[in-house]
C-alpha positions in Angstrom: 13.1 46.0 -16.0 14.2 42.8 -17.9 15.9 43.0 -21.3 14.2 40.8 -23.9 17.7 39.4 -25.0 18.7 38.6 -21.8 15.3 36.2 -21.0 17.0 33.3 -22.6 19.7 33.4 -20.5 18.0 33.9 -17.3 15.6 30.8 -18.2 19.0 28.7 -18.8 20.4 29.8 -15.7 17.0 28.9 -13.9 16.9 25.5 -15.5 20.6 24.8 -14.6 19.9 26.0 -10.8 16.6 23.6 -11.0 18.8 20.6 -12.2 21.7 21.3 -9.7 18.8 21.4 -6.9 17.5 17.9 -8.0 21.1 16.3 -8.2 22.0 17.5 -4.9 18.8 16.8 -3.0 19.8 13.8 -1.5 23.0 15.2 -0.3 21.1 17.7 1.9 19.0 15.3 3.7 19.7 14.8 7.3 21.8 11.6 7.7 19.4 8.4 8.8 19.6 7.4 12.2 19.9 3.9 13.1 16.6 2.5 14.1 15.9 0.3 17.1 14.1 -2.5 15.3 13.4 -2.2 11.4 10.3 -4.0 10.3 11.0 -7.6 10.1 9.1 -10.2 7.9 9.4 -13.5 9.6 8.6 -16.4 7.1 10.2 -14.5 4.1 10.8 -16.9 1.3 14.2 -18.5 0.9 16.1 -17.7 -2.0 15.2 -18.8 -5.4 16.0 -22.5 -6.2 19.2 -22.7 -8.4 20.3 -19.0 -7.5 23.9 -18.7 -6.8 24.4 -18.2 -2.9 28.3 -18.4 -2.6 30.3 -16.0 -0.9 34.1 -15.9 -0.8 36.1 -16.3 2.7 39.2 -14.5 3.7 41.1 -17.2 3.2 40.0 -17.8 -0.2 37.4 -20.8 0.4 33.9 -20.6 -0.6 30.9 -20.9 1.7 27.5 -21.9 -0.1 24.9 -19.9 1.5 22.2 -22.8 0.4 23.9 -25.2 2.6 22.0 -25.3 5.8 24.1 -23.5 8.6 23.2 -25.9 11.5 23.0 -23.1 14.0 21.1 -19.7 13.9 23.1 -17.5 11.3 22.9 -13.7 11.4 23.6 -13.0 7.7 24.3 -9.2 7.3 24.9 -7.4 3.6 26.6 -4.3 3.8 29.4 -2.2 2.0 32.1 0.2 2.9 30.5 2.9 0.6 27.0 2.9 2.1 26.2 5.4 5.1 24.0 3.7 7.2 26.3 0.3 6.9 29.3 2.8 8.2 27.2 4.1 11.0 25.7 0.6 11.9 28.8 -1.6 11.9 30.6 -0.4 14.9 27.7 -1.5 16.9 27.3 -4.8 15.2 30.9 -5.7 16.0 29.9 -4.8 19.5 26.7 -6.7 19.8 28.7 -9.7 17.9 31.6 -9.6 20.9 28.9 -10.1 23.3 26.4 -12.8 21.8 29.0 -14.4 19.8 30.1 -16.1 22.8 27.1 -18.1 22.7 26.7 -21.8 21.4 24.2 -22.1 18.4 24.6 -18.8 16.8 26.6 -17.4 13.9 27.2 -14.2 12.2 28.5 -13.6 8.5 28.7 -10.1 7.6 28.9 -10.0 3.7 30.3 -7.2 2.0 29.5 -6.0 -1.7 32.5 -4.1 -2.2 34.6 -5.1 -5.1 37.8 -6.7 -3.2 39.3 -7.9 0.4 41.8 -4.9 0.3 39.0 -2.4 0.6 37.3 -4.2 3.4 40.4 -5.0 4.9 41.5 -1.5 5.1 38.1 0.0 6.1 38.1 -2.7 9.1 41.8 -1.5 10.1 41.1 2.1 9.8 38.2 1.8 12.1 39.5 -0.6 14.8 37.2 -3.5 14.1 38.2 -6.9 14.5 36.5 -10.3 15.1 33.6 -9.8 13.0 33.3 -13.0 10.4 33.3 -11.6 7.1 32.5 -12.8 3.5 32.9 -10.8 0.1 30.2 -10.9 -2.5 31.3 -8.4 -5.0 29.3 -9.3 -7.9 26.1 -9.2 -5.2 24.9 -12.7 -6.6 24.2 -13.8 -3.2 22.8 -10.6 -2.2 20.2 -10.7 -4.7 19.7 -14.5 -4.6 18.1 -13.5 -1.2 16.2 -10.5 -2.7 18.7 -7.7 -1.1 18.9 -4.7 -3.4 19.8 -1.9 -1.0 22.2 -2.1 1.9 22.3 -2.7 4.8 20.0 -5.9 5.0 20.2 -8.4 7.5 18.6 -12.0 7.4 18.2 -14.6 10.2 18.4 -18.2 9.0 17.4 -20.9 10.9 19.7 -24.1 11.4 17.9 -25.8 8.8 18.6 -22.6 6.3 14.8 -21.2 6.4 14.6 -17.4 6.5 13.2 -16.8 10.0 13.3 -12.8 9.8 14.6 -9.9 7.4 15.7 -6.5 8.4 15.7 -3.8 5.8 18.2 -1.0 6.8 20.5 -0.3 9.7 19.7 -1.7 13.2 20.6 -0.3 16.6 22.4 -3.9 17.5 22.4 -2.7 21.3 18.5 -1.9 21.6 16.8 -4.1 24.0 14.2 -5.2 21.2 16.9 -6.4 19.0 18.7 -8.2 21.8 15.3 -9.9 22.9 14.5 -10.6 19.2 17.6 -12.5 18.7 17.5 -14.4 22.0 14.1 -15.6 21.2 14.9 -16.8 18.0 18.0 -18.7 19.3 15.9 -20.2 22.1 13.6 -21.6 19.5 16.1 -22.9 17.0 18.5 -24.8 18.7 21.8 -26.0 16.8 21.2 -29.0 14.2 17.0 -28.5 14.7 15.9 -30.0 11.6 12.8 -28.1 11.0 13.9 -24.5 11.8 
């Protein structure tokens, strides 16, 4: 039989256990698998007018993503601290090694990490090279496009129109992904004014 004096202690212990379970609930989930092709939303609105879309490049220059790219641009927002991003990135790098040889297409992987050292160290640790990178530590460019969670990928036409938006990690080697990118590339040749 439970002593009435120990009831408050038991209630406090139960409350503490419930709070702890709530705090760690996400860490107990099965890790997200990289999907073949997440839901895309073609014709997504372009970033808000006047919003900053400048990102920092490794050489110290900036690039304004409001300027039409002149070719199909795969714009990928990610971070080294984001588990789905980390899972996806090696496959994105392999995809780029293959498709990046085609004319009329460009990739820009924009990290929202705090600094270049963090990104460079992660790339070196994981043996990833050859991926065009940019940095957006204040997330101003990401927010201008509407990105709040990572990873998120946009496909922009040569004229800068958002053709597709993919929320979440993508299996870049999956045939549906490859076909979608190839179709967008065929329909949007470099320098096309209308996107």
